[in-house]
N, C-alpha and C positions, 0 to 999 in steps of 0.2 A: 552399624559401628564399623569403622575402618579397621582392617586386620591385615597382618602379614603372614604369608605362608612360605615355608622353606622347602625346597625341592632338592633332593640329593641323588645324584647318579653314582651309585656305589661302585660301578666299574671304573669310573674316573677316579674316585676316592682311593681305591686300592692301587690302581696302576700308577697314578701320579704321586700318591703318598709314598709308595715304596721307592719310586725313582728319586724322590726328594731325599729319602733317607740314605740310599746306597748308590745312587747314580744310574741305576737301571731298574726295570720293572721286575718284581718278584711274583712268584706264584701265590695265589690266595692262601694256600695251606701253610705257607711260610710266613704269614702275617697274622698279627693279633691286634684287633681293634678293641679299645675300651669304649664300648658303645655309649654308656651313660655320660662319660666325660666328653665325648665328641658331640653328642646331641646337645649337652649343656653349652658347649663352646659355640655351636651354631646359633642357639637361642640368644646367647649374649651378643653375638655379632649382629643378629637381626635387630636387637634392641638399640644397638649403636647406630646402625644404618637408618632405622626408622623408629625413633623413640615414641612417636605419637600413636603408633598402631600396634596393639597387643598381638600376640601370636595366635594364629588360627590353629595350626599344627605343623609338624614336620612330616613331609611325604618322602618315603625312602623307596628307591627303585633299584631292583636287582634282578638277575636271571638265576634260574635254577633248573637243573635237569631232572631232579627226582623229588620235587616238592620242597617245602621249607627246610632249611638246614637248622642246626642248633643255633647258629648266629642269627638266623632270620627269626626264630622263635624268641630269642632274647630281645631283639629289637622290637618285635611286635608287642612284647609285654611292657615296654617302657611307656610312661605317660606321654601324651602329646605326639606319639609317633604312629603313622599310618603306613604299613608295609604294602608295597605293590610289587608283584613278581611277574616277570616275563619268563622266558625259557632259554635254555642253552642247548644248541643243536649238537649233532653227533661229532662235529669237528671243533667244538668248544666255543662257537660264536654265540654271542648274546643277541637274542631276537625279541622284538616287541617291547623292549624296555623304554627306548626313547619315545615311542608312540604313546605309551602309558603316561609318561611325564608330560608330553605335549598336550594330550587330551585333558588331563587334570588341570594344567595351567590355563588352558583356554576356557574350560567350563567354569572354573572358579572366577575367572575374570568376567566372563559373559554374565554370570549370575550376580555380580557385584559383591561376591563374598570376600574379596581381598582388594586392597588398594596398592599393595607392594608385594613383590615376589623376590625371594633370595634364592638364586639358582647356583648350585655347586655342580659344575659339569664343564665340558669343553667341546662336545661333539657339534659339528656343523648342522646335524639334523634337528637340533633344538632351536635353531634360529627362527623357523616358521612359527613355533609356539610363542616365542618372544614377540615377534611382530604382531601377531593376532592379539595377544594380551595387551600390548601397548595401544592397539586400536580401541580397546575398551577403557582406556585411561589408567591402566595399571603400570606402575614403574617397576622395571626389572633390574635387579642388582646382581651382577655376575660375580660369583665367588670362585676362586681358583686356588691351587696349591703351587707354591714356589717351584720353578719359575713359571708364571702364568703364560707369558708370551710364547713359550715353547710348548705348552701343553693344551692350549685352547685355540679353537678355530678363530682366525683373524676376523672373519665376517661376523661370528657370534659376538666377539668382543666389541666390534664396532656398533652392533645393534643394541647392546645393553645400555641402560641409562647411567649406571655407575659400575665401577670395577673394583674388586677387593681381593687381597691375597693373604692366604694363610702361610706363614713363614715356616722354615724348617725347624726353628726353635719351638714353634707351637705344635708341629706335627708329632715330634717325639713324645709329647705329653699324652697322646692318645693312640698312637700307632707304633707297634713294635715289630721288629724282624725276629723271627724265630730261627733257631739253628736249622739248616737245611736237612731234610729227611735223608736218611741213609738209603742208597739205591736198593730196590726190592730184591735184587739178586744176592745182596750181601747180608741183609737182615730180613727175617720173615715179618709179615704184617703185624703179628701179635708179639713182636719182640719186646722184652722188658729190660730195664737197666738194674742190675743187681746193686743192692745196698752193701757196699764193702765195709762200711764202718757202722757198728751198732749205735743205736740212738743214744745210749747212755754215754757214748764217748764225747758227746758235745753237751756239756752241762748248760742248763738254761740260764745260770747266773752269769755266764761269760758276757762281758760288756765291751769287748774289743771293737774298734771301729769296723773291721771287716765282718765280724760276727753280726753287728748291727745292720750293716748293709745287706748281708745275706738274708737276715730275718725280714728286712723291709721288702726284698725281692720276692721272698716266699709268700709273705702276707699279701702282696699285691696280686699274686695269681690266685691264692686261696679265696680271696675276697670276691673274685669273679666266678667262682665255681658254684653250681647249684648244690642244694643239700644232697641230692642223689649222687652227684659226681664226687662230692666230698666223702660221702659214706663209702662209695665204691673204692676210692683211693685208700681210705683207712683199712678197708677189708683186704686190699692187695698187700698193704704193708704188714698187716697182722698175719696173713696166711702164708705168703711166700717171701716176705721181707724184700720187696722189690718195688720200684716206681715204674709205672707204665711209661713207655718211651715218649708218648705225646705230652704227658704232664712234665716229664723230665726236661724235654726241649723247651717248653714254655717257661719253666722255673729257671732254667739256665739262662735263657734270654733276659728274663726279668732281673736276675741277679747281675748279669753282665751290664745291664743298663744302670743298676744301682751303683756298681763299682766303677763304671766307666772304662772297663777293660775286660779281657777274657779271664776266666777263672783258671787257676792252676789245678793240677790233679788233686792235690790235698784239699783245696778249697771246694772242689766239686764233691769230694767225699764228705766234707763237713756240711755242705749244703744239704745233701741227701739225708744225713743223720739228723740235721736240725729240722728238716721237714718232718721226719718221723716223730721226733720229739714234740714238735708243734701240734701234730695231729693227735698225739696221745694226751694232751693237756686236758 
């Protein structure tokens, strides 16, 4: 049976995705990817590119210095996703990732497991894998993030059978910029953000447009938390009436996206109080 495989270079995704959102590359810790939405987007694109060949699986390539991260474990747990990890050296360079991708692309092509490959990436080092896969009759479809011409190797683009672009309007649906972390010398690693407004100050029956947007932003983040993370967050709120800084930044970013602007100080207080009220339901 003819099948399509999807190959994702996570380094390219985060680097070009953040550049697409803000005009420059952002650090990985300042980005939040909605993994399931993005994977579903890739699968939908593959179906459009080659409707006659069902999905084999999505291969995800990334580097890690200390084993799988929380994001890696989340990805590995998704249906139809195969995680492949290279490593990150002492100076932050990703090593072994491109070779893993090329090896899988070549082996699947050689074994006749696929007839089409959708490749999200831009590195020149991937070109040899594309050439060998094509020699086995596989069609390679290069996928990039706007603007592709400035983020992908020209030789790689010329080698591909077809080229496709994910627009900025699509990127914002699955990738968010978080508020930058406060410099370590100013805030300790375990810093928390105090809840300045009691949860009861934001009645759940309020239905103002701003209240609804804040609730939507909060729900979007809570939906992505594991049950353990949700329990820990509830415990922090109950014990010390505070929101851990990491969750606070994520929820602020989500609410900022929902409102389409920065929150005022009063809206931030309302957001935190609404979070506490939501978790107590």
